[in-house]
N, C-alpha and C positions, 0 to 999 in steps of 0.2 A: 400258507399261513403268513399273515402280515406281521412284521416286527419292525422296530426302530432301534437304532443304536445311539446311546447317549453321546453327544458331541462334547468336546472340551468347553467348559464354561456355560453349558446349556442348563437352564433351570427346568424344574419338573413340569411347569405349565407349558413351556414351549415344546417339551417332549410329548406331552399328551396331545397338544394341538396338532403336531406333526403326525402322530399316530392316527388321530381322527381323520385327517385329510387323506392319509393313505387308505384307510378303511373305506372312506367315501368313494375314492377313485376306483378302488377294486370292486365296488358294488357288493360288498359283503353284507352290509345292513339291509339293502334291498332284497338280496337273496334270503336273508334270515326272515324278513317280513313275509316274503312270498311263500316260504316253506312252513310258515306257522300253521296253516291249514292245508289239507289236501285239495288239490284242484285237478280235475280231469284234463286230459290232453287238449280236448276241444275248448274247454273253458280257458285254459292258458293261452291257446292260440288267439281267441277273441280278445283277451286282455292285452296280449302283445300287439295285435293289430291296432287296438284303440290307442295304445301308447305311441305307436309309430305315427298314427294320424295326428295326435296332439303335437308330437315333435315337429312334424312337417308344417303344421299350422303356425307354430311358434317361429320356425325358420322363415316362413313366408312373411310374417308380420315384421320381422327384424329388417329384412332387406328392402 
């Protein structure tokens, strides 16, 4: 479970922004979107491979 603790002098907007970044880094939103509909194991494997290929292409383009 992700949570944030209010710091001294921190306003609500900064707190929400920090919480959103923690959620993003933890991958909770992606998992939530992935679990919205059932996917078979084979289908999930194909999707994961496609993601890995896209990541590798992006890395190659940057370098």
